[in-house]
C-alpha positions in Angstrom: 106.3 93.9 17.7 104.8 90.8 19.0 102.3 89.1 16.9 99.4 89.5 19.2 99.4 93.3 19.4 100.3 93.5 15.7 97.2 91.6 14.9 95.2 94.2 17.2 96.6 97.1 15.5 95.9 95.5 11.9 92.4 94.7 13.0 91.6 98.4 14.3 93.1 99.7 11.0 90.9 97.7 9.1 88.1 98.4 10.9 88.6 102.2 10.6 89.1 101.8 7.0 85.6 99.9 6.3 84.0 102.3 8.8 84.9 105.5 6.4 83.5 103.7 3.3 80.0 103.1 5.2 79.1 106.8 4.8 78.5 108.2 1.1 81.1 111.0 0.2 79.5 114.0 -0.9 80.8 117.6 -1.8 80.3 119.7 1.7 79.2 116.3 3.6 76.7 117.3 6.1 77.5 117.4 9.9 78.1 113.9 11.3 75.2 114.1 13.6 72.7 114.6 10.8 73.6 111.0 9.6 72.0 109.9 12.8 68.6 111.5 11.5 69.3 110.3 8.1 69.5 106.9 8.9 65.6 107.1 9.5 65.3 108.2 5.9 67.3 105.5 4.7 65.3 103.0 6.6 62.0 104.3 5.5 62.9 104.7 1.8 65.1 101.8 1.1 62.3 99.6 0.1 61.4 102.3 -2.8 64.7 101.3 -4.5 62.3 99.0 -6.3 59.9 102.0 -7.8 56.7 99.9 -8.1 56.7 99.7 -4.2 56.7 103.7 -4.3 53.5 103.6 -6.5 51.9 101.0 -4.4 52.5 102.8 -1.2 50.9 106.2 -2.8 53.7 108.0 -4.3 52.2 109.4 -7.6 54.9 109.8 -10.5 55.1 113.0 -12.4 57.2 113.8 -15.7 61.0 114.2 -15.6 62.6 117.2 -15.1 66.6 117.6 -15.7 68.3 118.1 -12.7 65.9 116.3 -10.7 64.4 113.4 -12.4 61.1 111.8 -12.0 59.6 112.9 -9.1 57.1 110.6 -7.0 54.9 112.7 -4.7 52.9 111.4 -1.8 50.5 114.1 -0.8 49.9 112.8 2.8 53.6 113.3 3.4 53.6 117.1 2.3 54.2 119.3 5.2 55.9 116.7 7.3 59.2 117.5 8.6 59.9 113.9 9.7 62.8 112.1 8.5 61.0 109.0 7.9 58.2 110.8 5.7 59.7 112.3 2.6 56.8 114.1 0.5 58.5 113.1 -2.8 61.1 110.3 -4.1 63.2 111.2 -7.0 64.1 108.7 -9.6 66.4 108.8 -12.7 66.4 106.3 -15.6 68.9 103.3 -15.1 70.0 100.5 -17.4 67.5 98.4 -15.4 64.4 100.7 -15.0 63.9 103.6 -12.4 66.6 104.3 -10.0 66.0 105.9 -6.7 68.4 108.9 -6.4 67.0 111.3 -3.8 64.3 112.4 -1.3 62.5 115.4 -0.8 60.4 117.0 1.9 57.8 120.0 1.0 56.3 122.2 3.4 53.6 124.6 2.2 54.5 128.5 2.6 52.1 129.9 5.3 51.7 133.5 5.4 54.1 135.1 7.7 55.9 132.0 8.6 59.4 131.4 7.9 60.9 128.3 5.9 61.4 125.2 8.1 64.7 123.9 9.3 65.7 120.1 9.2 69.2 118.4 9.3 70.5 122.0 10.1 69.5 123.1 6.4 66.8 125.7 5.8 64.1 124.6 3.2 64.4 126.6 -0.1 62.0 127.9 -2.7 61.7 125.2 -5.3 63.6 126.0 -8.5 62.3 122.9 -10.6 59.2 121.8 -8.8 56.3 123.9 -10.5 53.5 121.4 -8.9 54.5 122.6 -5.3 52.5 125.7 -5.6 53.9 128.3 -2.9 55.9 126.2 -0.6 59.5 125.2 0.3 61.4 122.2 -0.3 64.7 120.2 1.0 66.4 117.8 -0.9 68.9 115.0 0.0 70.8 113.2 -2.3 71.2 110.1 -0.1 71.2 107.5 -3.0 73.4 109.4 -5.7 76.5 111.5 -5.0 76.1 114.9 -6.0 78.8 117.2 -6.8 77.0 120.3 -6.1 76.2 119.3 -2.2 74.5 116.7 -0.3 71.3 119.0 0.1 71.7 120.9 -3.5 68.3 121.6 -5.2 69.5 120.2 -8.3 72.0 117.4 -9.8 74.1 118.3 -12.7 74.2 114.5 -13.8 70.5 113.8 -13.6 69.0 114.2 -17.0 65.6 113.1 -18.7 65.8 110.7 -21.8 65.6 112.7 -25.2 62.6 110.4 -26.2 60.8 110.8 -23.0 57.2 112.0 -23.5 55.1 113.8 -20.7 52.9 111.2 -19.7 53.2 110.7 -16.1 52.3 106.8 -16.4 55.6 105.6 -15.7 55.1 102.1 -14.7 56.7 99.8 -17.4 54.6 97.1 -18.9 56.2 94.0 -17.3 53.9 91.3 -19.2 53.4 92.5 -22.9 50.7 91.4 -25.0 51.7 88.0 -26.3 50.3 86.7 -29.3 49.9 83.0 -28.6 48.7 80.8 -31.5 47.4 77.7 -29.5 45.6 76.1 -32.5 47.4 72.9 -32.9 
């Protein structure tokens, strides 16, 4: 093979390999067209990888629930089925603070209404979110691969720290009180 066509073939092969790594692998990956809609979610929530930004934008932290992590709920987004407006962000403890692992949409159950559908998935009754009252939820584990499935309601590897208290004030004290003796 001549050098020029060989370079073209190698370039295409390399580009194909890189494009396959751009989308995270999940058990039972969603339909490829779903990624177009989920890209709106990534854009809207990427900033919240830094947990204090979520709190500053109106997401209120709750206590940790095994299989879900810490839910940060924005009441203004409850009832939305807009990919860019999840009602909750799910975090887990990481080595450097809270780590964003998933997003969740919450719809209130209206009498006689069916569960909403989004991304080709039907919302489910919450299994571990008692504070959603009578409603439906849809979770997408977009920041942490879930062996149970991309839209699974729980994640087997998301746990709560054993010494975790139920205090929902989850913002760490970045500047602890310093005892400075300035008398010289």
